[in-house]
N, CA, C and O atoms as a DFTB+ gen file, in Angstrom:
628 C
 N C O
     1  1      97.359      85.393     101.742
     2  2      96.518      85.528     100.557
     3  2      97.038      83.688      99.753
     4  3      98.101      83.066      99.765
     5  1      95.966      83.455      99.288
     6  2      95.903      82.234      98.478
     7  2      94.947      82.255      96.989
     8  3      95.333      81.636      95.998
     9  1      93.888      82.914      96.998
    10  2      93.096      83.379      95.786
    11  2      92.693      85.163      95.600
    12  3      92.611      86.186      96.280
    13  1      92.516      84.661      94.129
    14  2      92.175      86.359      93.649
    15  2      91.318      86.747      94.999
    16  3      91.862      87.450      95.850
    17  1      90.084      86.319      95.168
    18  2      89.277      86.732      96.212
    19  2      90.257      87.154      97.106
    20  3      90.242      88.378      97.233
    21  1      91.089      86.598      97.760
    22  2      91.956      87.320      98.990
    23  2      92.917      88.097      98.596
    24  3      93.630      88.532      99.501
    25  1      93.120      88.353      97.728
    26  2      93.995      89.949      97.364
    27  2      93.115      90.314      96.967
    28  3      93.476      91.491      96.950
    29  1      92.028      90.347      96.533
    30  2      91.068      91.563      96.503
    31  2      90.704      92.161      97.679
    32  3      91.005      93.348      97.800
    33  1      89.975      91.472      98.813
    34  2      89.632      91.410      99.885
    35  2      90.753      92.461     100.833
    36  3      90.474      93.490     101.449
    37  1      91.939      91.845     100.697
    38  2      93.318      92.399     101.652
    39  2      93.312      93.722     100.535
    40  3      93.268      94.730     101.241
    41  1      93.336      94.083      99.234
    42  2      93.943      95.411      98.886
    43  2      92.712      96.248      98.685
    44  3      92.892      97.378      98.231
    45  1      91.376      95.825      98.982
    46  2      90.196      96.864      99.593
    47  2      90.628      97.140     100.823
    48  3      90.481      98.316     101.158
    49  1      91.233      96.250     101.784
    50  2      91.001      96.796     103.120
    51  2      92.172      97.577     103.184
    52  3      92.148      98.354     104.137
    53  1      93.370      97.643     102.369
    54  2      94.392      98.318     102.271
    55  2      93.836      99.727     102.004
    56  3      93.925     100.680     102.778
    57  1      93.195      99.719     100.683
    58  2      92.976     101.359     100.288
    59  2      91.195     101.409     101.370
    60  3      90.263     102.061     100.898
    61  1      91.073     100.898     102.298
    62  2      89.706     101.565     103.090
    63  2      90.981     102.361     104.118
    64  3      91.059     103.553     104.412
    65  1      91.578     101.620     104.375
    66  2      92.830     102.318     105.524
    67  2      93.225     103.350     104.964
    68  3      93.005     104.402     105.563
    69  1      93.937     103.410     103.637
    70  2      94.296     104.739     102.983
    71  2      93.380     105.514     102.980
    72  3      93.961     106.534     103.353
    73  1      92.671     105.706     102.877
    74  2      91.618     106.610     102.209
    75  2      91.004     107.312     103.945
    76  3      90.599     108.461     104.126
    77  1      91.069     106.659     104.573
    78  2      90.757     107.136     105.879
    79  2      91.877     107.788     106.943
    80  3      91.638     108.439     107.960
    81  1      93.037     107.447     106.444
    82  2      94.085     108.153     106.901
    83  2      95.059     109.393     105.958
    84  3      96.079     110.049     106.169
    85  1      94.000     109.235     104.766
    86  2      94.120     110.430     104.202
    87  2      93.223     111.736     104.911
    88  3      93.713     112.838     105.155
    89  1      92.169     111.441     105.108
    90  2      91.021     112.573     105.756
    91  2      91.641     112.897     106.790
    92  3      91.426     114.002     107.287
    93  1      92.605     111.965     107.391
    94  2      93.418     112.745     108.677
    95  2      94.074     113.929     108.445
    96  3      93.944     115.095     108.815
    97  1      95.312     112.895     107.252
    98  2      96.138     114.522     106.735
    99  2      96.195     115.514     105.695
   100  3      97.047     116.344     105.376
   101  1      94.425     115.031     105.005
   102  2      95.001     116.357     104.235
   103  2      94.480     118.159     104.804
   104  3      94.683     119.199     104.178
   105  1      93.693     117.978     106.336
   106  2      93.428     118.854     106.615
   107  2      95.231     119.696     107.027
   108  3      95.392     120.878     106.724
   109  1      96.122     119.077     107.547
   110  2      97.263     119.727     107.851
   111  2      97.885     119.941     106.137
   112  3      98.905     120.625     106.222
   113  1      97.686     119.694     105.130
   114  2      98.233     119.954     104.049
   115  2      97.318     120.901     103.617
   116  3      97.967     121.610     102.847
   117  1      96.284     121.283     103.667
   118  2      95.410     122.428     103.499
   119  2      95.893     123.531     104.423
   120  3      96.074     124.685     104.035
   121  1      96.073     123.154     105.554
   122  2      96.734     124.336     106.384
   123  2      98.283     124.787     105.923
   124  3      98.654     125.961     105.932
   125  1      99.230     123.512     105.469
   126  2     100.698     124.408     105.107
   127  2     100.498     124.568     103.835
   128  3     101.684     124.442     103.529
   129  1      99.824     124.793     102.538
   130  2      99.870     125.628     101.321
   131  2      99.251     127.005     101.293
   132  3      98.462     127.423     102.141
   133  1      99.686     127.678     100.226
   134  2      99.212     128.956     100.403
   135  2      98.242     129.122      98.768
   136  3      97.997     128.146      98.059
   137  1      97.855     130.406      98.468
   138  2      96.694     130.376      97.377
   139  2      95.414     129.736      97.522
   140  3      95.239     128.599      97.962
   141  1      94.430     130.627      97.079
   142  2      93.419     130.182      96.770
   143  2      92.928     128.892      96.107
   144  3      92.042     128.107      96.446
   145  1      93.734     128.904      95.099
   146  2      92.845     127.536      93.878
   147  2      93.437     125.921      94.921
   148  3      92.825     124.900      95.237
   149  1      95.004     126.426      95.204
   150  2      95.482     125.353      95.458
   151  2      94.728     124.509      97.246
   152  3      94.678     123.355      97.673
   153  1      94.323     125.749      97.733
   154  2      93.704     125.519      98.876
   155  2      92.207     125.433      98.695
   156  3      91.585     125.049      99.686
   157  1      91.640     125.672      97.798
   158  2      90.282     125.030      97.319
   159  2      90.475     123.701      97.039
   160  3      89.896     122.795      97.639
   161  1      91.536     123.495      95.849
   162  2      91.743     121.930      95.588
   163  2      91.993     120.645      96.421
   164  3      91.797     119.460      96.149
   165  1      92.480     121.248      97.503
   166  2      92.964     120.253      98.568
   167  2      91.549     119.914      99.504
   168  3      91.245     118.816      99.970
   169  1      90.590     121.535      99.660
   170  2      89.607     120.951     100.557
   171  2      88.369     120.209      99.643
   172  3      87.666     119.279     100.040
   173  1      88.308     120.773      98.517
   174  2      87.196     119.644      97.402
   175  2      87.894     117.904      97.607
   176  3      87.399     116.784      97.730
   177  1      89.274     118.464      97.555
   178  2      89.668     116.903      97.580
   179  2      89.438     116.277      98.614
   180  3      89.194     115.110      98.307
   181  1      89.352     116.538     100.396
   182  2      89.362     116.038     101.263
   183  2      87.634     115.621     101.176
   184  3      87.034     114.649     101.637
   185  1      87.217     116.646     100.487
   186  2      85.698     115.804     100.736
   187  2      84.916     115.239      99.916
   188  3      83.722     114.959     100.034
   189  1      85.796     115.041      98.881
   190  2      86.246     114.074      97.961
   191  2      86.059     112.169      98.088
   192  3      85.332     111.249      97.713
   193  1      87.551     112.518      99.063
   194  2      88.062     111.641      99.769
   195  2      86.828     110.931     101.235
   196  3      86.861     109.784     101.681
   197  1      85.988     111.922     101.620
   198  2      85.378     111.344     102.988
   199  2      83.644     110.473     101.784
   200  3      82.809     109.677     102.212
   201  1      83.725     111.045     100.416
   202  2      82.940     110.450      99.695
   203  2      83.091     108.997      99.039
   204  3      82.229     108.158      98.782
   205  1      84.470     108.985      98.856
   206  2      85.190     107.743      98.487
   207  2      84.861     106.384      99.896
   208  3      84.509     105.242      99.602
   209  1      85.045     106.795     101.167
   210  2      85.054     105.529     101.895
   211  2      83.933     105.608     102.157
   212  3      83.552     104.641     102.816
   213  1      82.888     106.616     101.866
   214  2      81.486     105.809     101.825
   215  2      81.204     104.979     101.004
   216  3      80.829     103.815     101.143
   217  1      81.454     105.806      99.799
   218  2      81.619     104.561      98.530
   219  2      82.233     102.973      98.764
   220  3      81.591     101.933      98.616
   221  1      83.367     103.074      99.088
   222  2      84.017     101.979      99.511
   223  2      83.406     100.949     101.016
   224  3      83.774      99.854     101.442
   225  1      82.743     101.557     101.310
   226  2      81.610     101.396     102.514
   227  2      81.026      99.912     101.655
   228  3      81.178      98.725     101.942
   229  1      80.167     100.714     100.271
   230  2      79.090     100.138      99.543
   231  2      79.899      99.427      98.958
   232  3      79.213      98.532      98.464
   233  1      81.401      99.184      98.585
   234  2      81.800      98.094      98.236
   235  2      82.080      96.642      98.625
   236  3      82.097      95.591      97.983
   237  1      82.303      96.974      99.970
   238  2      82.500      95.782     101.286
   239  2      80.832      95.283     101.049
   240  3      80.477      94.143     100.749
   241  1      80.184      96.145     101.213
   242  2      78.360      95.469     101.476
   243  2      77.896      94.711     100.239
   244  3      77.052      93.824     100.110
   245  1      78.986      95.544      99.052
   246  2      78.253      94.498      97.631
   247  2      78.940      93.345      97.327
   248  3      78.740      92.697      96.299
   249  1      79.929      92.996      98.378
   250  2      80.620      91.607      98.346
   251  2      80.311      91.186      99.604
   252  3      81.079      90.229      99.709
   253  1      79.603      91.258     100.815
   254  2      79.213      90.344     101.468
   255  2      79.512      90.592     102.687
   256  3      78.821      90.238     103.643
   257  1      80.916      91.427     102.782
   258  2      81.920      91.909     104.042
   259  2      81.640      93.185     104.924
   260  3      80.706      93.915     104.589
   261  1      82.347      93.473     105.960
   262  2      82.032      94.067     106.715
   263  2      83.396      94.829     106.467
   264  3      84.499      94.343     106.716
   265  1      83.072      96.648     105.711
   266  2      84.482      97.361     105.754
   267  2      84.872      97.897     107.250
   268  3      84.364      98.437     108.233
   269  1      86.588      97.192     106.576
   270  2      87.493      97.247     107.603
   271  2      88.386      97.743     107.260
   272  3      88.159      97.989     106.076
   273  1      89.670      98.217     107.590
   274  2      90.994      98.592     107.472
   275  2      92.020      97.783     107.633
   276  3      91.909      97.323     108.769
   277  1      93.195      97.249     106.991
   278  2      94.639      96.804     107.198
   279  2      95.328      97.941     106.750
   280  3      95.092      98.676     105.791
   281  1      96.484      97.981     107.849
   282  2      97.619      99.173     107.878
   283  2      98.133      98.960     106.323
   284  3      98.472      97.893     105.811
   285  1      98.097     100.315     105.691
   286  2      99.055     100.456     104.664
   287  2     100.026     101.200     104.522
   288  3     100.038     102.428     104.442
   289  1     100.924     100.425     104.485
   290  2     102.310     101.139     104.892
   291  2     102.906     102.025     103.845
   292  3     103.689     102.935     104.115
   293  1     102.364     101.620     102.229
   294  2     102.479     102.724     101.549
   295  2     102.092     103.906     101.854
   296  3     102.835     104.887     101.853
   297  1     100.575     103.914     102.219
   298  2     100.034     105.607     102.564
   299  2     100.999     106.297     103.809
   300  3     101.378     107.458     103.963
   301  1     101.167     105.376     104.417
   302  2     101.620     105.799     105.491
   303  2     103.251     106.490     105.328
   304  3     103.626     107.472     105.969
   305  1     103.992     105.830     104.449
   306  2     105.112     106.540     104.002
   307  2     105.439     107.522     103.014
   308  3     106.465     108.038     102.571
   309  1     103.650     107.632     102.742
   310  2     103.860     109.025     101.314
   311  2     103.383     109.973     102.697
   312  3     104.152     110.838     103.116
   313  1     102.275     109.768     103.245
   314  2     102.093     111.023     104.588
   315  2     103.108     111.260     105.722
   316  3     102.893     112.196     106.492
   317  1     104.079     110.569     105.869
   318  2     105.391     110.800     106.749
   319  2     106.282     111.609     105.559
   320  3     107.100     112.358     106.094
   321  1     106.328     111.648     104.177
   322  2     107.512     112.275     103.195
   323  2     106.403     113.465     103.523
   324  3     106.834     114.313     104.304
   325  1     104.961     113.681     103.024
   326  2     104.368     114.764     103.119
   327  2     104.351     116.130     104.379
   328  3     104.298     117.358     104.316
   329  1     104.421     115.231     105.352
   330  2     104.843     115.680     106.692
   331  2     106.232     116.437     106.721
   332  3     106.345     117.581     107.163
   333  1     107.238     115.721     106.228
   334  2     108.512     115.990     106.567
   335  2     108.501     117.294     104.987
   336  3     109.446     118.059     105.181
   337  1     107.992     117.556     104.072
   338  2     107.773     118.237     103.246
   339  2     107.502     119.761     103.826
   340  3     108.194     120.759     103.623
   341  1     106.232     119.641     104.645
   342  2     105.746     120.359     105.226
   343  2     106.715     121.070     106.569
   344  3     106.819     122.271     106.820
   345  1     107.283     120.045     107.220
   346  2     108.299     120.690     108.046
   347  2     109.481     121.567     107.355
   348  3     109.963     122.553     107.912
   349  1     109.843     121.153     106.230
   350  2     111.594     121.205     105.614
   351  2     111.504     122.609     104.382
   352  3     112.458     123.316     104.056
   353  1     110.212     122.706     103.917
   354  2     110.388     123.515     102.270
   355  2     109.601     124.497     103.135
   356  3     108.912     124.329     104.141
   357  1     109.896     125.474     102.489
   358  2     109.154     127.275     102.563
   359  2     109.410     127.531     101.224
   360  3     110.203     127.021     100.433
   361  1     108.183     128.855     101.067
   362  2     108.452     130.172     100.137
   363  2     107.806     128.964      99.344
   364  3     107.231     127.946      99.729
   365  1     108.185     129.568      97.823
   366  2     107.090     128.415      96.437
   367  2     107.633     127.192      96.176
   368  3     107.036     126.393      95.455
   369  1     108.753     126.926      96.699
   370  2     108.868     125.144      96.611
   371  2     107.902     124.515      97.671
   372  3     107.593     123.336      97.494
   373  1     107.296     125.307      98.966
   374  2     106.858     124.503      99.679
   375  2     105.226     124.032      98.608
   376  3     104.821     122.885      98.420
   377  1     104.661     125.179      98.138
   378  2     103.452     124.583      97.242
   379  2     103.812     123.159      96.064
   380  3     103.425     122.016      95.822
   381  1     104.831     124.198      95.591
   382  2     105.370     122.970      94.336
   383  2     105.645     121.526      94.911
   384  3     105.349     120.601      94.156
   385  1     106.011     121.305      95.770
   386  2     106.804     120.280      96.568
   387  2     105.427     119.467      97.060
   388  3     105.408     118.253      96.853
   389  1     104.293     120.083      97.693
   390  2     103.087     119.500      98.307
   391  2     102.286     119.048      97.085
   392  3     101.724     117.953      97.074
   393  1     102.247     119.742      96.244
   394  2     101.470     119.241      94.643
   395  2     102.033     117.902      94.467
   396  3     101.333     116.890      94.499
   397  1     103.614     117.897      94.234
   398  2     104.080     116.574      94.105
   399  2     103.736     115.653      95.453
   400  3     102.745     114.953      95.250
   401  1     104.000     115.578      96.055
   402  2     103.611     115.075      97.136
   403  2     102.126     114.274      97.041
   404  3     102.127     113.080      97.340
   405  1     101.006     114.841      96.677
   406  2      99.721     114.883      96.329
   407  2      99.465     114.303      95.421
   408  3      98.403     113.681      95.425
   409  1     100.285     114.264      94.319
   410  2     100.014     113.618      93.014
   411  2     100.651     112.019      93.253
   412  3     100.237     111.085      92.567
   413  1     101.717     111.834      94.323
   414  2     102.307     110.717      94.489
   415  2     100.841     109.606      95.575
   416  3     100.396     108.463      95.675
   417  1     100.712     110.648      95.994
   418  2      99.090     109.717      96.595
   419  2      98.382     109.279      95.715
   420  3      98.167     108.068      95.753
   421  1      97.668     110.207      94.439
   422  2      96.956     110.017      93.097
   423  2      97.713     109.261      92.973
   424  3      97.225     108.320      93.599
   425  1      99.120     108.766      92.397
   426  2      99.371     107.316      91.517
   427  2      99.437     106.552      92.321
   428  3      99.703     105.428      91.895
   429  1      99.289     106.650      93.543
   430  2      99.103     105.175      94.192
   431  2      98.035     104.763      94.029
   432  3      97.827     103.667      93.508
   433  1      96.949     105.696      94.517
   434  2      95.134     105.346      94.679
   435  2      94.828     104.804      93.329
   436  3      93.984     103.922      93.167
   437  1      95.673     105.454      92.133
   438  2      94.838     105.284      90.599
   439  2      95.083     103.576      90.472
   440  3      94.292     102.703      90.114
   441  1      96.544     103.479      90.929
   442  2      96.950     101.830      90.562
   443  2      96.060     101.380      91.374
   444  3      95.066     101.061      90.721
   445  1      95.859     101.107      92.992
   446  2      94.833     100.390      93.945
   447  2      93.571     100.446      93.011
   448  3      93.110      99.380      92.602
   449  1      93.094     101.427      92.717
   450  2      91.504     101.451      92.005
   451  2      91.653     100.387      91.103
   452  3      91.024      99.337      91.236
   453  1      92.801     100.687      89.791
   454  2      92.774     100.379      88.473
   455  2      92.365      99.014      88.753
   456  3      91.351      98.461      88.326
   457  1      93.795      98.235      89.974
   458  2      94.207      96.687      89.864
   459  2      92.541      96.583      90.913
   460  3      92.144      95.419      90.858
   461  1      92.031      97.058      91.370
   462  2      90.734      96.269      92.083
   463  2      89.732      96.311      91.186
   464  3      89.119      95.284      90.894
   465  1      89.374      97.789      90.509
   466  2      88.546      97.198      89.417
   467  2      88.217      96.499      88.538
   468  3      87.122      96.165      88.084
   469  1      89.613      96.194      88.210
   470  2      89.621      95.004      87.101
   471  2      89.199      93.357      87.993
   472  3      88.545      92.424      87.528
   473  1      89.848      93.464      89.390
   474  2      89.814      91.764      90.102
   475  2      88.219      91.772      90.532
   476  3      87.663      90.718      90.844
   477  1      87.619      92.862      90.525
   478  2      86.375      92.720      90.690
   479  2      85.355      92.399      89.443
   480  3      84.294      91.777      89.490
   481  1      85.914      92.936      88.453
   482  2      85.416      91.799      87.076
   483  2      85.349      90.901      86.973
   484  3      84.365      90.279      86.575
   485  1      86.433      90.467      87.311
   486  2      87.064      89.101      86.821
   487  2      86.723      88.150      87.932
   488  3      86.925      86.987      87.581
   489  1      86.276      88.266      89.150
   490  2      85.510      87.694      90.407
   491  2      83.745      87.829      89.988
   492  3      82.808      87.192      90.470
   493  1      83.731      88.793      89.027
   494  2      81.924      88.966      89.359
   495  2      81.004      89.482      89.897
   496  3      79.789      89.285      89.903
   497  1      82.064      90.588      90.639
   498  2      81.228      91.546      91.676
   499  2      80.933      93.452      90.187
   500  3      81.331      94.605      90.019
   501  1      80.092      92.520      89.663
   502  2      79.602      93.803      89.050
   503  2      79.343      95.258      89.876
   504  3      79.953      96.274      89.541
   505  1      78.484      95.248      90.861
   506  2      78.723      96.712      91.631
   507  2      79.230      96.936      92.024
   508  3      78.926      98.007      92.550
   509  1      80.445      96.498      92.348
   510  2      81.708      96.947      93.302
   511  2      82.242      97.402      91.876
   512  3      82.381      98.609      91.678
   513  1      82.549      96.483      90.868
   514  2      83.419      97.014      89.686
   515  2      82.867      98.616      89.200
   516  3      83.531      99.652      89.161
   517  1      81.489      98.416      88.871
   518  2      80.939      99.815      88.707
   519  2      81.602     101.104      89.883
   520  3      81.952     102.234      89.543
   521  1      81.636     100.550      91.266
   522  2      81.790     101.676      92.594
   523  2      82.977     101.993      92.383
   524  3      83.154     103.208      92.467
   525  1      84.054     101.280      92.092
   526  2      85.388     101.416      92.104
   527  2      85.853     102.514      90.659
   528  3      86.724     103.384      90.643
   529  1      84.876     102.062      89.488
   530  2      85.431     102.360      88.412
   531  2      84.992     104.071      88.509
   532  3      85.473     105.055      87.946
   533  1      84.000     103.938      89.367
   534  2      83.881     105.756      89.760
   535  2      84.528     106.370      90.464
   536  3      84.553     107.596      90.357
   537  1      85.352     105.624      91.529
   538  2      86.276     106.353      92.319
   539  2      87.521     106.481      91.076
   540  3      87.650     107.644      90.695
   541  1      88.377     105.557      90.443
   542  2      89.094     105.446      89.795
   543  2      88.972     106.834      88.448
   544  3      89.849     107.412      87.806
   545  1      87.617     106.946      88.460
   546  2      88.015     108.105      87.550
   547  2      87.936     109.503      88.175
   548  3      88.364     110.518      87.626
   549  1      87.219     109.449      89.634
   550  2      87.541     110.684      90.269
   551  2      89.045     110.771      90.529
   552  3      89.436     111.567      89.675
   553  1      90.103     110.376      91.257
   554  2      91.430     110.043      91.518
   555  2      92.329     110.441      89.888
   556  3      93.409     110.919      89.541
   557  1      91.288     109.978      89.362
   558  2      92.524     110.208      87.766
   559  2      92.090     111.841      87.678
   560  3      92.941     112.727      87.598
   561  1      90.551     112.115      87.706
   562  2      90.851     114.114      87.463
   563  2      91.457     114.869      88.513
   564  3      91.863     116.020      88.352
   565  1      91.538     114.091      89.830
   566  2      92.132     114.560      91.031
   567  2      93.411     115.210      90.718
   568  3      93.698     116.392      90.909
   569  1      94.292     114.094      90.107
   570  2      95.565     113.966      89.502
   571  2      95.800     114.962      88.638
   572  3      96.773     115.706      88.765
   573  1      94.525     115.122      87.231
   574  2      94.464     115.890      86.263
   575  2      94.350     117.337      86.841
   576  3      94.546     118.321      86.128
   577  1      94.092     117.405      87.889
   578  2      93.382     119.060      88.185
   579  2      94.666     119.413      89.018
   580  3      94.961     120.602      89.132
   581  1      95.461     118.432      89.619
   582  2      96.863     119.158      90.051
   583  2      97.938     119.022      89.123
   584  3      98.719     119.957      89.298
   585  1      98.337     118.212      88.154
   586  2      98.926     118.566      86.978
   587  2      98.514     120.030      86.630
   588  3      99.348     120.855      87.000
   589  1      97.489     120.504      86.044
   590  2      97.045     121.816      85.433
   591  2      97.156     122.499      86.301
   592  3      97.303     123.564      85.701
   593  1      97.214     122.792      87.563
   594  2      97.221     124.297      88.972
   595  2      98.641     123.794      89.064
   596  3      99.230     124.872      89.137
   597  1      99.647     122.802      89.113
   598  2     101.231     122.587      89.070
   599  2     101.312     123.684      87.853
   600  3     101.378     124.868      88.184
   601  1     101.310     123.495      87.073
   602  2     101.786     124.004      85.403
   603  2     101.303     125.033      85.052
   604  3     101.966     125.786      84.338
   605  1      99.869     125.399      85.493
   606  2      99.411     126.764      84.667
   607  2      99.638     127.919      85.803
   608  3      99.546     129.082      85.408
   609  1      99.977     127.650      87.411
   610  2     100.069     128.395      88.316
   611  2     101.519     128.389      88.899
   612  3     102.344     129.287      88.729
   613  1     101.750     126.938      89.799
   614  2     102.635     127.248      90.938
   615  2     103.948     126.814      90.540
   616  3     104.936     127.123      91.204
   617  1     104.015     126.156      89.557
   618  2     104.852     125.871      88.981
   619  2     106.066     127.473      88.432
   620  3     107.239     127.688      88.739
   621  1     105.111     128.283      87.565
   622  2     105.575     129.260      87.247
   623  2     106.294     130.449      88.190
   624  3     107.188     131.225      87.852
   625  1     105.496     130.316      89.701
   626  2     105.797     131.188      90.929
   627  2     107.386     131.002      90.673
   628  3     108.200     131.536      91.427
């Protein structure tokens, strides 16, 4: 990478890979958690993530590129950590630990989307900026929902 445009495209491929990896990983998390609210939250976020992949494809199109992913070591590590929780945790600790793992993913995504949005603005990619802002708002809302669920219910158990 030598230019901001190169960094933008690389990071866009990174988050595209990450979102597609999450589509594969979230059903396992859904199966591992207990409680209707938490199961519903994970299921809703899976559907939202599928929509985000489609939105990212629009972002690629808006900058004249074909949507493609590049392996994202960060998301691979976060998924591996989540798999470890599923294998090792039990009882009430499992839900709490899986919410924490999900929030680690959300924080990663918030950082990536915030950066991408600002780079899109600087690079004059107005449509990409708007689309990425929408995804960023969704990720922040998902994180807030997880926090509220943890504080109001799961951590109390």
